[in-house]
C-alpha positions as CSV (number, residue, x, y, z in Angstrom):
1,M,-20.5,-1.7,-54.0
2,K,-19.4,-3.8,-51.0
3,L,-18.5,-1.6,-48.0
4,L,-16.3,-2.9,-45.2
5,T,-15.9,-1.9,-41.6
6,T,-12.4,-0.9,-40.4
7,Q,-12.0,-4.4,-38.8
8,Q,-13.0,-6.1,-42.1
9,A,-10.7,-3.8,-44.1
10,A,-7.8,-4.5,-41.8
11,E,-8.4,-8.3,-42.3
12,F,-8.6,-7.8,-46.0
13,L,-5.2,-6.0,-46.0
14,G,-3.6,-8.3,-43.5
15,L,-3.1,-5.5,-41.0
16,S,-4.3,-4.6,-37.6
17,P,-7.3,-2.2,-37.2
18,N,-5.0,0.1,-35.3
19,T,-2.7,0.5,-38.3
20,V,-5.7,1.2,-40.6
21,N,-7.0,3.8,-38.1
22,Q,-3.6,5.4,-37.8
23,W,-3.2,5.6,-41.6
24,R,-6.6,7.2,-41.9
25,Y,-5.6,9.8,-39.3
26,L,-2.3,10.4,-41.2
27,K,-4.1,10.5,-44.6
28,R,-1.8,7.8,-46.0
29,G,-4.0,4.7,-46.2
30,P,-6.8,3.6,-48.6
31,R,-9.7,5.9,-49.4
32,F,-12.7,5.6,-47.1
33,R,-16.2,6.9,-46.7
34,K,-18.0,8.4,-43.7
35,I,-21.6,7.5,-43.4
36,G,-22.8,9.4,-40.4
37,K,-20.3,8.5,-37.7
38,N,-19.4,5.2,-39.4
39,V,-16.2,4.7,-41.4
40,R,-16.5,2.3,-44.4
41,Y,-14.0,1.1,-47.0
42,A,-15.1,0.1,-50.5
43,E,-13.5,-3.2,-51.5
44,A,-12.6,-1.6,-54.9
45,D,-10.7,1.2,-53.1
46,L,-8.7,-1.4,-51.0
47,L,-7.8,-3.3,-54.2
48,E,-6.7,0.0,-55.8
49,F,-4.6,0.9,-52.7
50,L,-2.9,-2.5,-52.8
51,E,-2.1,-2.2,-56.5
52,K,-0.4,1.2,-55.8
53,Q,1.8,-0.5,-53.3
54,T,3.4,-2.8,-55.9
55,R,7.2,-2.4,-56.1
56,T,9.9,-4.0,-58.1
57,G,12.7,-3.6,-55.6
58,T,13.5,-2.6,-52.0
59,S,16.1,0.0,-52.7
60,H,15.4,3.7,-51.8
61,Q,14.5,6.0,-54.6
62,G,17.5,7.9,-55.8
63,F,20.0,5.4,-54.3
64,Q,22.6,4.3,-56.8
65,S,24.7,1.2,-56.3
66,Y,28.1,1.1,-58.1
Protein backbone atom coordinates (compact mmCIF):
# COMPACT_ATOMS: atom_id res chain seq x y z
CA MET A 1 0.00 0.00 0.00
CA LYS A 2 1.42 3.35 -1.04
CA LEU A 3 0.86 6.08 1.56
CA LEU A 4 1.03 9.75 0.64
CA THR A 5 1.56 12.88 2.71
CA THR A 6 -1.05 15.64 2.63
CA GLN A 7 1.10 17.55 0.12
CA GLN A 8 1.38 14.50 -2.13
CA ALA A 9 -2.34 13.73 -1.81
CA ALA A 10 -3.19 17.32 -2.73
CA GLU A 11 -0.99 17.11 -5.82
CA PHE A 12 -2.59 13.77 -6.74
CA LEU A 13 -6.07 15.35 -6.49
CA GLY A 14 -5.04 18.62 -8.15
CA LEU A 15 -5.91 20.62 -5.03
CA SER A 16 -4.09 22.75 -2.51
CA PRO A 17 -2.91 21.17 0.74
CA ASN A 18 -5.11 23.70 2.58
CA THR A 19 -8.21 22.33 0.84
CA VAL A 20 -7.28 18.75 1.77
CA ASN A 21 -6.65 19.83 5.38
CA GLN A 22 -9.98 21.65 5.51
CA TRP A 23 -11.87 18.67 4.08
CA ARG A 24 -10.24 16.40 6.66
CA TYR A 25 -11.32 18.76 9.47
CA LEU A 26 -14.87 18.92 8.04
CA LYS A 27 -14.95 15.12 7.47
CA ARG A 28 -15.81 15.50 3.81
CA GLY A 29 -12.67 14.49 1.96
CA PRO A 30 -10.96 11.18 1.26
CA ARG A 31 -10.26 8.70 4.04
CA PHE A 32 -6.93 9.06 5.79
CA ARG A 33 -4.76 7.32 8.34
CA LYS A 34 -3.06 8.69 11.45
CA ILE A 35 0.32 7.17 12.15
CA GLY A 36 1.43 8.80 15.36
CA LYS A 37 1.09 12.51 14.62
CA ASN A 38 1.40 11.98 10.87
CA VAL A 39 -1.54 12.02 8.45
CA ARG A 40 -1.26 9.72 5.45
CA TYR A 41 -3.54 8.98 2.51
CA ALA A 42 -3.61 5.62 0.74
CA GLU A 43 -3.50 6.01 -3.02
CA ALA A 44 -6.37 3.50 -3.31
CA ASP A 45 -8.52 5.68 -1.01
CA LEU A 46 -7.80 8.73 -3.16
CA LEU A 47 -8.84 6.85 -6.29
CA GLU A 48 -12.02 5.66 -4.55
CA PHE A 49 -12.78 9.23 -3.46
CA LEU A 50 -12.33 10.48 -7.03
CA GLU A 51 -14.59 7.74 -8.39
CA LYS A 52 -17.36 8.80 -5.99
CA GLN A 53 -17.14 12.36 -7.32
CA THR A 54 -18.20 11.32 -10.81
CA ARG A 55 -21.33 13.12 -11.99
CA THR A 56 -23.38 13.04 -15.18
CA GLY A 57 -24.64 16.62 -14.98
CA THR A 58 -24.31 19.89 -13.12
CA SER A 59 -27.94 20.39 -12.11
CA HIS A 60 -28.93 20.24 -8.47
CA GLN A 61 -30.62 17.12 -7.20
CA GLY A 62 -34.37 17.52 -7.18
CA PHE A 63 -34.30 20.40 -9.69
CA GLN A 64 -36.72 19.89 -12.54
CA SER A 65 -36.55 21.77 -15.81
CA TYR A 66 -39.73 22.10 -17.83
